[in-house]
C-alpha positions in Angstrom: 122.1 96.3 87.7 119.0 95.3 86.1 116.2 98.1 85.3 112.3 97.2 85.1 109.3 99.7 84.9 105.8 98.3 86.0 103.1 100.7 85.0 100.0 100.9 86.3 96.7 102.8 87.2 98.5 106.3 85.8 101.3 105.6 87.9 104.9 104.4 87.2 107.0 102.6 89.5 110.6 102.0 88.6 112.2 98.6 89.8 115.9 98.6 89.7 117.2 95.1 90.6 120.8 94.6 91.8 123.2 92.4 89.9 122.7 89.3 92.9 119.2 89.7 92.0 119.1 89.8 88.5 121.7 87.0 88.3 120.1 84.7 91.1 123.2 84.7 93.2 122.8 82.5 95.7 123.2 83.9 99.2 122.5 81.6 102.6 119.0 80.7 102.5 116.7 81.4 105.1 115.0 78.3 107.0 111.8 78.9 104.3 114.2 78.3 101.5 114.2 81.9 100.3 116.9 83.7 98.9 117.7 87.1 100.4 119.4 88.4 97.2 116.2 88.3 95.1 114.7 90.9 97.7 118.0 92.9 97.3 116.5 95.6 94.8 115.5 99.6 94.9 112.2 100.2 94.2 111.3 104.3 93.0 114.8 104.6 94.3 114.3 103.3 97.7 115.8 100.5 98.8 114.1 97.3 99.5 115.6 94.0 101.7 114.1 90.8 102.9 114.4 91.1 106.9 114.5 88.1 108.9 113.2 87.7 112.3 113.6 84.6 114.8 113.5 83.3 118.3 115.1 80.3 120.0 112.1 78.1 119.7 112.2 77.3 116.2 110.0 80.0 114.6 111.2 82.6 111.8 109.1 85.1 110.1 111.1 86.5 106.7 109.4 90.0 105.9 110.1 92.7 102.8 109.8 96.7 103.7 107.9 96.5 100.0 104.4 96.4 101.7 105.5 95.6 104.8 104.9 92.1 103.6 105.3 88.5 105.3 106.9 86.3 102.8 107.0 83.3 105.2 106.2 82.5 108.6 108.0 79.2 109.6 107.0 77.2 113.0 107.7 73.7 113.9 104.9 71.0 113.3 104.0 68.0 115.8 107.0 66.6 114.6 109.3 69.2 115.1 109.9 69.8 111.4 109.7 73.5 110.3 107.0 74.4 108.0 106.3 77.5 106.2 102.6 78.3 106.6 101.8 81.6 104.9 101.4 81.9 101.2 103.2 84.5 98.8 106.7 84.8 96.2 109.9 83.7 96.7 111.2 87.0 95.2 110.5 90.4 94.8 110.1 91.1 91.1 106.4 89.1 91.4 105.1 91.2 94.6 105.9 94.6 92.5 104.7 93.2 89.4 101.3 94.4 89.7 100.2 94.2 85.9 100.5 90.5 85.9 100.5 88.9 89.4 98.5 91.9 91.8 98.3 90.4 95.2 98.0 91.4 98.8 100.1 88.5 100.1 101.2 89.1 103.3 100.9 93.1 103.4 100.6 95.2 106.1 97.4 97.1 104.6 96.4 100.6 104.6 95.3 103.3 104.7 91.9 101.9 105.0 91.5 97.9 105.1 88.4 96.5 103.2 86.1 98.1 101.6 84.7 101.6 101.2 81.5 101.6 99.1 81.7 103.7 95.7 85.0 104.9 96.8 83.5 107.9 98.9 83.1 109.0 102.4 81.6 112.1 104.6 84.0 113.5 107.1 82.9 116.8 109.3 80.8 117.7 105.9 83.4 117.0 103.3 83.2 114.7 101.2 86.1 112.6 99.9 86.4 110.8 96.7 88.7 107.7 97.0 90.5 105.7 93.9 88.1 103.1 93.1 89.8 99.8 92.5 87.1 97.0 92.9 84.5 97.9 90.4 83.1 101.1 91.9 84.6 100.7 95.5 87.9 101.1 97.3 89.7 97.9 98.6 92.7 97.9 100.9 93.1 101.9 100.6 93.4 101.6 96.8 95.4 98.4 96.0 98.3 98.6 93.5 98.7 102.5 94.6 97.9 101.7 98.2 100.4 100.9 101.0 100.7 97.4 100.2 102.9 98.4 97.4 105.1 101.2 98.5 108.6 101.0 100.4 108.5 101.4 103.9 111.6 102.9 106.2 112.8 99.8 108.0 115.0 99.5 111.0 115.5 96.1 112.5 116.0 95.9 116.6 117.8 92.9 117.5 116.7 89.5 116.1 113.3 89.7 116.8 111.9 93.4 116.2 111.2 95.1 112.6 109.8 98.6 112.4 108.6 99.8 109.2 107.6 103.6 108.9 105.5 105.1 106.2 105.0 108.7 105.3 101.4 108.9 103.0 100.9 112.5 101.9 97.6 114.4 102.3 95.1 113.4 98.9 97.1 110.2 98.6 94.6 108.0 96.7 92.0 110.5 97.7 92.6 110.2 101.1 92.8 113.6 103.6 96.0 114.0 105.9 99.3 113.8 105.6 99.6 110.6 108.0 103.1 108.9 109.4 102.0 105.3 110.4 104.8 102.9 112.3 104.1 98.6 111.8 106.1 97.2 114.3 106.6 93.1 113.9 108.0 91.3 116.6 108.7 87.7 116.9 108.3 86.4 120.9 109.4 83.5 122.8 106.3 82.0 122.6 106.2 81.6 118.8 103.9 84.9 118.6 104.1 87.0 115.6 102.9 90.4 117.4 102.0 93.0 115.3 101.2 96.7 116.4 99.9 99.7 113.9 100.2 103.3 114.9 100.0 106.4 113.3 99.3 110.5 113.7 97.8 112.7 111.1 97.8 116.6 110.6 94.2 116.6 109.5 90.9 114.7 110.2 91.1 111.3 108.3 90.3 107.8 108.2 92.5 105.2 109.1 92.2 100.9 109.4 95.1 99.0 109.2 95.8 94.9 109.3 97.8 92.3 107.8 96.9 90.3 104.9 98.6 87.1 105.6 97.2 83.9 103.8 97.5 80.6 106.0 98.0 77.0 105.0 98.7 75.3 108.5 99.0 72.0 106.6 102.1 73.2 104.9 100.9 72.3 101.5 100.0 75.3 99.4 99.2 73.1 96.2 95.9 71.6 97.9 92.5 73.3 99.3 92.5 73.6 103.0 89.3 72.4 103.6 90.6 70.2 106.3 91.5 73.1 108.7 89.3 73.7 111.6 88.2 77.3 112.3 87.0 79.2 115.5 85.6 82.8 115.5 84.5 83.9 118.7 81.6 85.8 117.6 77.9 86.0 117.9 77.2 87.8 114.8 78.4 88.7 111.6 77.4 91.8 108.9 76.2 90.2 105.7 77.3 91.8 102.4 75.9 92.5 99.0 77.2 90.9 95.7 79.8 93.7 95.9 81.0 92.2 99.3 79.6 95.7 100.8 78.0 95.5 104.2 74.2 96.2 103.9 74.5 97.7 107.6 72.5 94.8 109.0 74.4 92.9 111.7 73.1 89.3 112.0 73.4 86.3 114.3 75.7 83.4 113.2 73.2 80.9 115.1 71.4 78.4 112.4 73.8 79.5 109.8 77.2 78.3 107.8 78.6 81.4 109.6 78.8 79.8 113.1 82.1 79.1 113.9 81.7 79.5 117.8 82.3 75.4 117.9 85.3 74.7 115.8 85.1 72.9 112.6 86.3 72.1 109.0 86.2 74.8 106.8 85.1 72.4 104.2 81.8 71.6 106.4 80.2 74.5 105.4 82.3 76.1 102.6 80.2 75.0 99.5 76.8 75.9 101.3 73.9 77.1 99.4 73.4 80.0 102.0 73.1 82.9 100.1 76.0 84.7 101.8 78.4 82.0 100.9 76.9 81.6 97.7 77.6 85.5 96.9 81.0 85.5 97.8 82.0 81.8 96.5 83.0 80.6 100.2 84.1 83.2 103.3 84.6 86.7 102.7 82.8 88.6 105.5 83.3 90.5 108.8 82.6 88.6 112.2 81.8 90.9 115.3 83.8 89.4 117.8 82.6 89.0 121.2 85.9 90.1 122.7 85.3 93.7 122.1 82.1 95.1 124.2 81.6 98.9 125.4 84.1 100.5 122.7 86.7 98.3 123.4 88.7 95.2 122.6 90.6 92.7 124.8 93.5 91.6 123.0 93.9 88.9 126.1 91.1 86.6 125.0 91.3 84.8 121.7 89.2 86.2 119.4 89.4 83.0 116.5 91.6 80.2 116.0 92.9 78.0 112.8 94.2 74.2 113.2 95.7 71.5 111.0 95.1 68.2 111.8 97.9 67.2 109.5 100.2 69.1 111.1 99.2 69.9 114.3 99.9 73.4 113.8 97.4 75.5 116.1 97.2 79.3 115.4 95.2 81.6 117.9 94.4 85.3 117.1 94.0 87.9 119.6 93.3 91.8 118.8 91.8 95.0 120.2 89.5 95.6 116.8 85.9 95.0 116.9 85.8 92.5 114.2 88.0 90.2 112.1 87.4 89.3 108.1 87.5 85.8 107.8 89.0 85.0 103.5 89.2 81.8 102.4 91.1 82.1 99.2 87.9 82.3 97.1 90.0 84.2 94.2 92.8 82.0 94.3 93.3 79.0 91.4 90.5 81.1 89.3 91.1 83.3 86.3 94.7 84.0 85.8 96.0 82.5 89.0 96.8 79.0 87.9 99.5 80.6 85.6 101.0 82.3 88.6 104.7 80.7 89.9 104.2 81.2 93.8 106.4 80.2 96.4 105.3 76.4 96.9 103.7 75.7 93.6 100.3 76.8 92.0 97.5 77.9 94.5 94.0 76.0 94.1 90.9 77.9 95.2 90.5 77.9 99.2 93.9 77.1 99.6 94.2 79.2 102.7 92.4 81.5 105.4 93.3 84.9 105.9 92.0 86.2 109.5 92.3 90.2 109.7 91.7 92.2 112.4 89.7 95.4 111.5 86.9 97.7 111.9 83.7 96.7 110.1 84.2 97.0 106.4 82.8 100.1 105.1 82.3 101.9 108.7 83.1 105.4 107.2 79.3 104.9 105.7 78.0 103.3 108.8 77.8 105.8 111.7 76.4 103.4 114.2 79.3 101.3 113.9 83.0 101.9 115.3 84.4 104.5 113.6 88.1 105.0 112.2 88.5 108.4 112.2 91.7 110.1 113.5 92.0 113.5 114.3 95.4 115.6 114.4 97.0 115.1 118.0 95.2 111.6 118.6 97.0 108.5 118.4 96.0 105.4 116.2 96.8 102.1 117.7 96.0 98.9 116.4 97.2 95.4 117.8 97.0 91.8 116.5 98.6 88.7 117.4 99.0 85.2 115.9 100.6 83.0 119.1 101.4 79.2 117.2 101.8 76.1 118.9 100.8 72.6 118.5 98.2 70.1 119.7 
């Protein structure tokens, strides 16, 4: 057995790679070409594996219980060819190496997705200082020490359902309350990846979970995805400052490059001189979904979609949440990224699009927005679904 240790931000993660993984011993490959042996490991003495979900219509989703991460997602293209449409790595070692290849690829983000300004918030007259990991701000629950880099307990139910459970202690990364959270991935017969998040707490806290798949429906991860056609069912968005923190305003998309109510290619506007796009180097913003009204989200209506003219793959998104973060891979292909070997090659800037269901970023500090508060005796429930077809 080969042992590795990764040290980051004062935390040590012990990774033990079983001999099959260490030697690269070949097991039967998944449709996406993954070798499950490369995910068979121990992290902090907890077993990690690759779980494969599938249906009878050519959809396969491979997930590791390390961070609840979707490692691959295969659907048929317009010619019936199995096509992997999410970015990531082909081994657990790189996912766990938060020093050299830190990433949120495919993760089930918690306890709080997106950013919280100055890594603090006030709840019931108590102010909580969180772990800052994005300049002065807290991003995705603490990033390398958040849930995306923890091992979930896994239970696979048949061929198509994976139930992942995590218990987060009171005070973890500064968040109050001991939280038990369950993420359930389901591959449905109609080629939908259905995701639910449920949670309970023993004291008042905040929770806002999401999935962080990076989609490239072209199936070619070596080229920017400028030709992918995006639709967002939203009349408004929340502008952000240069640190990606919402200003508190809600502005109309009308007359701006943020308007995707009529579907169009991302490349049409991603290099606009519009200040919001210049600040982010592309899209990294929250849209206020029209499918959320009177305090309730309608997850039977399409809130966003993505389409590849190259493969014909069409993805429709549904959620009960008020917002969706559209991120266009602005940090890919820059910094150390060109030196990292990914599944499918070296990733250039703007190779992918993330569609993250959420409460608006920094909502704990914006009291007029939909809040993410969870109290004892209540049950948190969030839902997102991604339906694939061809056209």
